[in-house]
C-alpha positions, 0 to 999 in steps of 0.5 A: 295589284301587279304580278310579283314576277313580271309586274303585269296587271293582267291576271285572274282569280284562281281559287283560294289558298290559306283563306286568301284569294289566289291569282294566276298571271295571264302573262307569265303563269305565276300564281300569287296571293292577294296582299291585304294591307290597309289604305293608310299603308298604301298612302304611306308607301306612295308618300315614301316612294316619291313616285320613283321607286317600286315597292314589292309586296313582301317589302310592303308587308314588312313595312306594315308590320314594323309600322304597326309595331312602333305605333301600338302600345303593347302591354306585357300581357299582349307582348308574347302573343303579338311577338309570336304572330309577328315572327310567324308572319315574318317566317311565312314571308321569308320562306314563301316561294314568292320571297325566294324568287323575288329580286329582294332575295337575290339582292340579299344573296349578292350582298352576302357573297360580296361580304364573304369575298371581301373578308379573304381579301382583307386577311391576305397579306402583302409585302412592302419594300423600304429603300434607302436610295442614297445607300443602295441602288436596285435595278429591275432584275434585283427587285424581281428577285427580292419579290420572289423571296417573299411569300406575299406579293410585293405591292408597296415600294417606298424610296427615301432620299434627298432628291435634289442632291445631284448625286441621285441623278435621274434615279427618282424618275426611274424609281417613280416609273417603276411604281415607287413612292418617293419620300423627300428629305432635306439635306443633312447627315443620315437624314434619309436614314432617320426618316426611313426608321421613323416611317418604318417603325409605324408602318402598320398604321398606314398598311395594316395588311403588311406581313413581310417587309424588305429593309434595303440599306447597308447602314448598320443603324437599320438593325434597330428598325429590323428589331422593332418591326420583328417585335411587331410580328412582321417577317423582316428581310435585311437587304445589303450589298457586299461587292457585286452581291446582294445579301438578303438575310431573313431576320426571323429564320436566319436564312441567308440568300445571295444574289449576284448583281453581275450575273443577275441570278441567285448565288447557290450555296456550297451544298447546292453547287456540290450536288449540281457538280455530282449530278453533272458528273453522273450524267456525263458518265452515263452518257459516255457509257451509253456512247461506248456501248453503242460504239462497241456494238457497231464495231462488233457487228462490223468485225463479224461481217468482216470475219464472215467475208474472210472465212468465205474467201479463205475456206478453199485454201485451208488445209483442214486435215492438217489443222484438225490433226494439230488440234488433236495433238494439242488437246487429245483428251479435251477437244471433241471435234465435229467436222462441219465444212472444215470448222471445229465445234466447241462442246464445253467450257474446258474445250473453249479455255484450251482453244483460247490458250492455243490461240494465245500461244500461237500468236506469241510464237509468231510475234512475242511482243504483240498484244492480243486484244479481246476483239482480236481473240474473238476474230481468231475464234470465229475463224476456227469455229465459224461462230462468234464468241458471244454465240458460243458463250450463250449456247453453252450457258457460260454467261451473257457475253464473252467479255464477262466470261473472260473477266470471271475466268480463273485462267485468264486475266484482262489488262486495260489498254486504251479502250480495249482489253489485253488478254493474258493467261494466268496458268501455263499449260 
């Protein structure tokens, strides 16, 4: 007797369990029970093993029970008690810790796992391509595109032609190197077509896992093959060439896909092209607006910097009293001024509107044909007030920017002039 775990013969008695002698392996510490079977069973096991295979304790016990079951004449009266005893022995053997840790149990689990892995593989479908090589030529890129159209992997490719015909050239070598099965037909009109239809109509006998099939030929006779394959439950793609375009028609759903052979890319539908153009236009508009905003911000900062320098250089030469008196004479009831280093403080929107009108009138008097842009108007306001128009607008809570204030004003109007806006009054004072 050997240890069931390490097969060592070095063990000692370790009490009794279930009226059976219990043993403890000195080598690995495994506890196991004494195996009780007759000498005739030992001789049978040795005779069947031929001295090569090793029989575990549980296999020997199962063999003993089955052997006795076959030889014993069991009557109807003894059948139920004997079956119960046999089932009890089998359950004790299968559910025992020794059996769960045995090599036989591990092999059983491995076989079950292998069967479960094989089943999904059998249920997984494949795609198959039938090519009329005398009618249609497929390059590598076209073949890859056709494979991408299918929902199942393209695993089988078969080409039909009279390969002795000089017109095929070296096409057979190229297709064979790309994994095609080459079917040769003798010379004759529509010989390749007939062979391809005959082979394709019974394709499920040779390839039972096929789910999708690509019928590649422009001959109209293949509509019969497509219908036959559809009736067998297959998804059929009819691939034809129209000029420099491959026309792929899904016979089940009616969806049509075009592939440009010259550009090696899919030809999009009209709706897709329109959507793409609209997206490009929108993206370009956003990009232009962003760049214009950045340019305006830089120009504004540059203008403000220049205005500050001009004010500092010319402040000593201004006739402050005369300038203030002109403003008092023009706006005696509207402008409230605060003399701060020779500059005017705008206290409300009404004062700002009259100041803008004054600036427009003065410039028109000096040069009647000149146009006053928003940036020039801002420069003039900066010279008079010492503040940028945006700062004044925000300080008086009149809006977010000077440009928006002018656009919303009922007194002024803006006219687009290139990248700028021309300011003109609507009301005359």
